[in-house]
N, C-alpha and C positions, 0 to 999 in steps of 0.2 A: 504494499499500500504506499503510495506517495503521500508525503505529508509537507505541510507548510513550515518553514523555519520561522522561529520566533523573531519578531522585529527588534532591532537593536536599539531603538529609541521610541519614545512616546509619539502618538499621533500628532500632537501639537508641537513636536520638537523642531520641525522645519519651518514653523511660522516665522515671518509673514510670507515666505516664498511659496511653500506648498501648504495649503490650509488643512487644518485638522479634520474637517468633515470629509473632504475629498480623500485624505489618507485613510480614514476609517472605512469608508465605503470601498475604496479601491482594494485595500488589503483584506478586509474581512468579508467582502461580498464577491467582487470580481475574481480576485486570485483564488479564493477558496472554491468558487464555482468551477474554475478550470481544473483544480486538483480533483474535485468530486467526479466530474465528468471524465477525466482521464482514468481514474480508478474504476469507474463504471465500465468504460470501454475495454479495460484489460482484464476484467474479472473472469472471463471464460477463456483467457489466453495465457496460461501459466508461464510459458516460455518467455513471452514478451513481458509480462508482469514482473518476472524476476530480474530483468535488466535495470541497470542504473539509468536515470533519466537522460544523461548525455549519450549513452550508448543507444537508447531508443531512437533518439533524434539523428544521430550519425548514421544509423542503419535504417532509415525510414522506408527506403524502397524494398527492403527485405520483409517488411511486416505483412501480415495477412491483409488483403485488400479491404476486408470488411472493417478493419479498425484504423487503417492508415490515416484517413482524413481526420478522425477523432484524435489521434496522437498528434498529428500536425497542429490542430487547433488547440487542444487542451494541454498536451505535453509541451508544445511551444509556448503557450501562455504561461505555464507553470514556470518554465526555465527562464523565459524573458523577464518575468516579474521578480523572480528571486534575485537575478543580477541587478535589476533596477533598484530594489530596496537597498541592497548591500552597497550600492554605488553612492548613496546619499548619506549625509551626516550633518548634525547640527554644528560640528566642528571640522569642516573639511580641510584637507591639506593638499598642497601642490605635489607634483611628482619630483623625483630626483634621479640621479644615476643614469643607467643605460636607457631607461624608459623615457626620461626627459630628452636625452640625446637623440633618441629615435624619433620622438615627436618633433623636435626641432629640425632634424635632418629631412623628415618627410614633408612637414607643413611649413617650415620657415622659422617658427617660434611658438612658444606655448600659447600665446594670445591668438596667433593665426590658426592654430589647431582648434582652439575654442570657437573662433568665429566660423571656421569651416564646418565643424561639427554641428553647430546650430543651423547653419544655412542648409546642410544636408538633411537634417531632420525636419526643418520647416518645409522642405521640398517633397516630402512624402505625400502622395496623392491619396486622400481618404485615410483609412485607419492603417496603422503600421508602426514601425520602429525606425529610428535612426541609430546606426551602429558603427562603432569602431572595432575592427576585427584584425586578426592575424590571418593572412591568406596561407595557402599550403606551403609557401616558401618562406614563412615567417616575416612577410612584409606588412606593415601597417596599411590599413585601407578603410575608407569610409564607404558604407553601403546603406541602402534602404531595404527594408523587408516589409512585405504586405501582411496585413492581418496579424496572426500570431506566428507566422513562419519564423524559424530559428536559423541563424547563420550556420549552426552545426549541420543542417540538412544540405548545405552548399559546400561543405568540406572546409568551412572557415571557423576559426575559434573566436567567439565573442569575448571582447574585453570590456566594452561599455555600450549599454543600450539605453535609449530614452524612449518612453512610451508616448506616442503622439495620437493614440485613440482619444476621442473627445472626453471619454470618462476620466481620463487622467488630469483634465484641467478645466473642464467647462464650468463648474460651479464658481470658480473664482475668476477665470480668465475669459469665459464665453468663447467667442470665435477668434481670440487673439492669441493664436498658437506661438508667434514669435515672443510675446511677452512671457508666456509660460516657460519657453525654452531658455530665455534669459535668466528667469528665476531659478530654473533647474541648475544652471551653471553656478549659482550662488551657494548651492548646497552639495555640489558634486565633489566627492572625495576621491581625488585622483591618486592618492596613495594606495587605496584599495584596487584601482585599476592597475597600478604599478605592480602590485602583488600578483594579479592575474598574468600580466605580461611576463614577469620574471619566472613564473611557473611554466609558461608555455613557449617562451622564446627559444 
């Protein structure tokens, strides 16, 4: 059974950037819904149910066709949201070391990375995610994914994802997605992203 990790901060800890009511609904309703539907889809497929979430998504094309789309939607939703929560902090830190050097080499500077990350996510059409990933050659890359698709299904390693479904921001920001993305960057803990980079680079 897949389970939700405990949130490392209170629902109101990211105020005024991410409001408490959105956090509560997003974490307690939307994310939990993905987990419940993922477990329901896997209940009659013990071989798939025994896999770790990342392995499920990496091997999406080998799954029974009857559960493939449910795993894409709900397994992707579970994994995307877990990374999302862990990437935010009321006390965010900037990156250092090899990760900072790689960001500067790829994007020009830390600020240019942040600007390009926001622009990429703002450009998602409809519902989806903006992502920083490592490609199969360990190169940093900005990509967009639709709905709850995971970069793992594309053979890429997700380092940082931002949710641009309207449920992530509409209560506070309405249709002003760029304002929400600017606020997200205020609580983005790049030291956590650096840990993912160091683990996978």
